[in-house]
Each structure stands twice: as C-alpha cells, then as structure tokens.
N, C-alpha and C positions, 0 to 999 in steps of 0.2 A: 791692321794689315799685317799678315804673317811676314816674318823676316825672309827676304829673298824674293818675295813675290812682287811682280811688276805692278806699279800703281796703275789703276784704270785710267784710260784717257777720258776726256770730257764727255765724248759721245757714249763711251762704255758706261760711265757713271750715270748718265741720264737714262740709259736703257735699264740699268739695274734698278734705278729709282722709279721706273715706269713713267718717265717724263718725256720720252721721245714718242710723241703721239702721231702727228701729221707733219710731214716735211714738204716744203715747196722748193724746187730747184735741184736739179741733178748734181750729185757730187757734194752735198752739204757735209757729210761726214768727213770726206777727204779734205775739204776746205777748212773745217774746224781743227783738223790735226796737222795742217801744213803751216800754221802760223796764226798770229793774233788777228782777230776780226772784231769789228765794231758792231754791236747789236743794240737794239732798243726795245723798250716796252713802254706803252702808254698808260697813264692813269688819269682818268677824268676826275677833277677835283669837285665832285658834287656835294661833298661835306667837308668839314674842317678836320676830319680824321679818316685815315684808311681803316678798313675793317678786316676781319679774318678771311673774308672772301678774296682779299688782295694778297694774302700771305704767300700763296704759292708763287705768284709772279715776282714778289719781292725777293723770295729765296732764289728764283731763277736769275735775277740780276746779280745777286751775290755769287752764285755758282759761276756765272759768266766771268766775273772779275777774278774770282779765285783761280780759275783755269788759265788766267793770263790774257783774257780778252778785255775789251773796253766797253763798259755798259753805259748806255744813255737812258736816263729816265725822262720821259716826256710828260710833263704836266699839261693836261688838255685845257688850257685857258681859252683856246679858240673852239675846239670841238665840244668843250663843255657847255658852250653857249648854244650848241645845236642839240646834243643828246644822242647817244648811241641807241638805236632801236633794239639792238640785240638783247634778248633775255627779258624784254618788257612787253606786257600785253597792251599797254596804252602809253601815250606820249608822256615823256618825263616833264616835270615842271622846269621852266627855263630860269636859270639863275642870272643875276645881273653881274656886270664886270667887277664891281667892288667886292662882292661876295666871293667870286671865283679867285680873285687876287688874295684875299684873306685866307681862303682855304689852301691855296698853293703854299703860302708861307708856313702854315701849320704842318702840311704834309712833308715839306722838305726835312723838317726835324725828324720825322719818322723814317724817312728814307735813309738818313744818316746812320741809323741803327743797322742797316743792312749792307751798304756799300760805302766805299771811301771816296769822297769827292776832292780830297786834297791832292796836291802835286800832279794835277793833270790826270787823275784817275778817272772816276766816274764823272759823268756830266749830267746836270739837270737843266732842261730847257723847257720853255713854255711855248706851245705852238701858236698862241695868240700873237707872238712876235712876228710870225710870217703869214699866218692866215689872215690876220687883221688888215694887212696891207694889200691883199689880193684884189684885183679888179675883177668884177663879175664876168665881163665879156672875155677878158684874157683867160680867165680860169676855164670857162666853158669851151673856148677855142683850143687851149693847150692841153687841158686835162680831160674834159668831158667827151671830146671827140674820140677818145681811145676806148670808150666803154659802151657796150650795148645795153639798152634798157631791158631787152629781153633776158639778158644774162643777169642783170642786177635784180630783177624781180624774182628770179629763181633762188636768190640767196635765202637761206633759212630764216635769218632775222627779219627779212621783208615778207616772205611767204606767210610766216606765223601771224603777221599783222593783217595781211590781205585776207586771210581766212576769217577775220573778224570784221565784216563790213561795217558794223556799227561803230567801230573804233578806227579802223584803217591806219594809214600812215601818211603824215604830212610830207610835202616836198622838202621841208626843212630837214626832217630826219632821214628821208630818202637820200639826201645829198651827203650824209655823214660818211659813208664809205668812200666817196670821192675825196673828201677832205683828208681822211686817214691815209689814203693812197698818196696824196700829195705830201703828207708828212714824210713818208719814206723817201720820196724823190728829193725833198729839201735836205733831209739828213744825209742822204747819199752825197749831194753836192757839197755840203758844208763839212761833213766829218768822214766822208768815204764809208758811211754806214752801209753794210751789206747784209744785215740780218735783222728781221723783225720777229719777236717772240710774243706769245700770248696764249690765252686759253683756247680750247678747241672751238668755242663759239665765235672766235675771231678769225677763223680760218678763211672764210670768204673775203673778209676785208684785207687780210694779209696777202692773199693771192692777187687782189687788185693792185696792191702796192708793188708787189714783185713784178707784175705785168707792166705797170706804168714805168718803172725804172728801166726795165729792159727795152721798152719801146722808145723811150725818150733818150736814154743814154747808152743803149746797147751794151749793158754791163751785166755780169753775173751777180745776182743777188738772191737771197734765200729767205724762207720763212720756216718757223718751227713752232708747233703748238704743243701744249701739255694738256692732259685730260682735265675736264671739269671736276672739281672736288665736291663730292656728294657725301651726305651722311648715309647711314645704313638704310634709312627709309626712303632714299632717293631724292630728298630735298637738299637744297644748297647748304653748304657749310656756312656757319656764321649766323644763321637765323635761329632764334629760340622763341619760346613762348613770351618771353619778356622783351624781345627785340633783338637788335643787331649787336654782335660782339665786336666792339671797337678796339683799335690798337692804342688809342689815347687813354691814359690812366684816369683822366677826369671823366671819361664816359663809361669805361669798363675797367674796374679796378684790377690790379695785378692778381689779386686773389681770385676774382671772378674769372679772369682769363685762364689762370692755372686750373681752376675747377672745371672749366669748360672742356679742356683737353684731357683732364683726369677722367672724365666721364665718357670718353670716346668708346664707341661700341667695339666689341672684339672683332667684328667682321671687317672693320675698316682701319684698325690701328696699325696694321702692317703697312698699308699705303701711306698713312699719315706720317709714320716714322721716316719713310723715304722722301715724302714731299717736303716736310717742314723741319727736318733736322739735318745737321751736317755730320752726323755720326758715320763712321766708316762702315764699309760693307760687312766686315766680320762682326762688328758689334750689332748691327741691325739683324743679321742672320741669327745670332745668338738670342736676341730678343724674340725673334719669330719662333724659335724652338721653345723658349720659355713659355710664350703665349699658347703654344700648341699643347705642351705637356702639363703646364700648371696655370691655366687661365685664371684661376681664382686668386692668384698672387698679384695679377694686374701689373706686372713689372714693366711691360711695354707702355702702358698708360702713364705710369709714374715717370718714366724716363721721357716720354713725349711731352708731358706737361712741364717737366723741368727744363727741357731743351727750348721749347717755344717761349716759355716765360722769360728765360734768360736772354734769348734772342731779342725779345721785344722790350723788356723792362730792366734787364741787367741782373747780376747775381744777388745783389742785396735784396731787391724786392722778391726775387724767387725764393730765397731762404725764408723770408718773412711769410710768404704765402704757404710754404711747406710747414713751417712751424705753426701757423694758424690752423691749417688743415688737421695737424696732429692734435692740437689743443682742443679742437671741437669735440673730441672723443675722450678727453681726459680731464682731470681736475685742474690742469694748467689753463683751462679756459679763463680762470680768474686772473691770470697774469697778462692777458691780452690788453692792449690799449683799446680805448673806446671805439675808435674808427674800425679797427680790425674785428672787434667783437661784433659790431653791426654788420660788417661784411660777411663774416662766417654765418651769421644768423639771417642773412638777407632773404633767404628762401623759406625760412621757418614762419609759421603763423604767429601773429603778434596780437596780444590782448592788452588793452590799457586798463589799469586799475586805479582808483583814487588812492592817493597816498594815505588818506585817513584810514584805509583798511588795515594799516600797520600800527595804528594807535593801540595803546594798552599792551595786551599780550601778543598782538600781531594777527596775521591771517592764517587760519587753519590750512595746512597743506592739503587735506582732503577736500576742503571747499575750493581751493585754487585749482585742484585737478579737475573738479567738476565744471567750474566756471570757464575753464579754457577748452572744454570739450575733450580733454584727454581721457577722461572717464565719463561714462554715461549717467552714473548715479553715485551717491555717497557710498553705497554698498560696494559698487565696483571699484571705487577709488580705494576703499579700505582693503579690499582684496589685493589690489596692485601693490599698495604700500607694504602689506604684510608679507607678500611674496618677494619683496625686494625689487619690484619693477619700476619704481619711481626714483628719479634722481633730481637733486637740486644743485645747479651749477656743477653737474657731473659727479656729485657725491651721492652714493646710494642711501636711500632713506628706508628705515624699517619701523620707526616709531609712529604708531597710529595717531598719537597726540601731537605730533610735530607741528610747529607753527613757523611761518615766515615772518621774520622781523627785519627792521631797517638794516641791521648789521649784515644781513645776507645779501643785500643788494650790491651789484657791481656798478661802480661809478654813481652810487647813490640813487639809482633809478631802474636798473635792469635785474632780471633774474631769469636764468635759463632752466626750464622745467623739461625733463625728458622722461618718456615712457619707453622702456626696453632699450634697444640699441640705437635706433635712429629717429624715433618719433619726437622731434623737438618742438618746443613752444617757447616763445620769448614773452616774458611779462614785463610791461613797462608801467612804472608807478609815477603818476603825475599829480 
C-alpha cells in the first residue's frame, strides 16, 4: 500500500479480489462498515481432510476475522448425515456418525491454519449438536411452513437432479436446504450471527436462511457469495487426473500442493492471486503487470504457489518444496532426501530393473535409454548421447560407452534418467 493512501474497507477489498458475487439483504455494505458482524460458513465433513475446493471459503473466514469481524466455522455433523445435493448428479453416500466425528476432529486442525480460535476469536461448532435433537413434527411446523415446495424445486441444485429422472432426488436430500436455513436461525439466536457466506452454488440455500430468520425473528440478516473457482478449462479447481488435491499433507504432500499451484494457467492466475493470497492490492497489481508483459517468467505462479503453500503448510515446508522444485532441474537432485526425491519424481514414468543388471561393469547407458523407452533404438540412443541430450541424475553424458554402476544410484536403488530439458524417467533397481 502506498504511503498516505487509505486502506481499503473490507467490502472494497472483497470487490478488488472479485469475491463480492451475490449479496442478499439490503445495506450489507453499510452494515459491514458500521461495526463488527458475526458471519459463518459451513463445511460438510465428508472426508478426514478439506481440499483445494474449500480453500476460497477458508480464506473468506480469515478475511472476515482480519477485518475485525467474528467468524464461525460450522462443521456439518448433522447436515453431513443428509448430504447437500448441490453440485452432484447423484445422491452422495451417507456416512455414519462415528466417521463424521472423526472427520470433524481432523478438519479442526486445518481450520486453525486459517483463523484464530483462541480468546473468543473464531468459533467452531457442529450442527449435529442442535439438528440431532430436533423433533420432526416441530421442525415441519416451525420451519417447513415458511417455504413453498414450488420455490424449492426451482433451486438450481434441485432442478439439475430433477432433469435426470433416472436418478432424481430423495426427500432426504431435498430437505437439506431447510436444515441449512435452520442453522442460520440457530446461530442467530445463539451468537447474534447475521451473515452467511458461501460459494455461488449455495446462494439459494443462503436465501432460505435469510428468509427464515427474517420471518421468525424479524431481524436484518444477510448473505454473501463468492464465485465458484474454476480452472481454465471450466472444471472445478482441485480435481486432477490423479484425484483430489487435499490440504492434509498425508494425502497430498506439500511439494505436490506447491506444484499444483505453480502450474496454474495464465488465464486464471490473476483470479487465484486474489482469491487465495493475502497480498496487498499494489503487489497483486504489479504481479498482473508482470504476467502481462513477461508471462514466460511465471512470476505470478511462483508467488501464488509460495503463498498458498505457506498458508496451508507453513514456511519450512514451503522452502523445502521450492528447493525440491529447483533441484529437479539441477545436479542438486542428488542432495534430496528419499521422500522428497520420490515426490519430485511422482509424475515421471518408472521402470524397475533387476539389481543384477549392475553386476560386473554395470548397465550400458545406451541400453538403459532404450529399455525405458526414452530412445526408440540403440542407434537413436547413441545419437542422443553424442549430442549431449541424455542426463544421469541431471549430469550431462557424452560418453557412448558410459555405464550405470551401483555408485550412481541414489539411496542405493534409484537413478534419474533425463532426455532434454523435461523428459524424465525414474529407474528403480531391486
């Protein structure tokens, strides 16, 4: 921020970051700027870790707290037993109570990376604590009567399922939006919570919560959504060919998370810098200019990967991921520990060789190049070596008679063979 310039308000910062998408309730901007407000976001604990698809809302909780407001994270131990139909083409598998409890315990530790729960700061609650004790008749009378089925079936999350008659939607999932609306009413009564936040796919559910509180308590409450986060191809962020990108280091390593954001497409990196980092506006604008004038430098992607990795895993793991990424393209690959070596080579093809191939004078480099498929024939392999296009553990080879021996192996069993700049192959000797 330039000296003398007024710091942006919370609403102004959300607008700069393209996070002010849909607002429910007249005067929300004024209410946010008039004093502290309590707001909540819900997370259904359908796994023992949150994933990159949750990252924007986790950052929203932190932004809310940083702006002087009180955030509530709602773990959906109750709604998780039902399943939100939004974004799904078929009914979700139902989890049992024990699994949901275990998931909530794991997720709390991840939430603590984003918001401060100490000293009455942020609050983590489980909606099973109040939904589990609801009586069906009382719920239908006190909540259900306020909503029209005609309106409910027009919600996008329901319509998308009704358009697939072979799958449809069960009454269980149809009731999800009523339960979410009741969450808002309960949090209003208990914490004077007046704001619900979520992704744009939650807007219909949020409107129902706003409507219920207004009808039942005649109070001014609000909703605010942020845009869905998509990749350049229009698919949801966090999904890859190899699966979900998790925030738990045991499921997705810090190096893999760092690499995921380092590979962000140019067309969406400006959005991601706004969504997932807490860099100030001037820094983000400067990165935008760098991406426009020198996209080949990928400065925005490197800063995005650094910021997200630090946010999720801390500075030590981020430095380790950066060093590992640099080592993959240098002779320092030999200095990596075994775990990191396997992480940086996780996407490289792997060929297993019998250790006996290294007996005597060892394995001819030309033969290894052919057997891994890096070269199509011995003649092609010789040409590559002669031209300096083959590397062993990132060391250029030019000797046509070069052989791989036991002393070349990393940790006594691995060897990294590379053709050109990026065509890697991991050899494993067993």
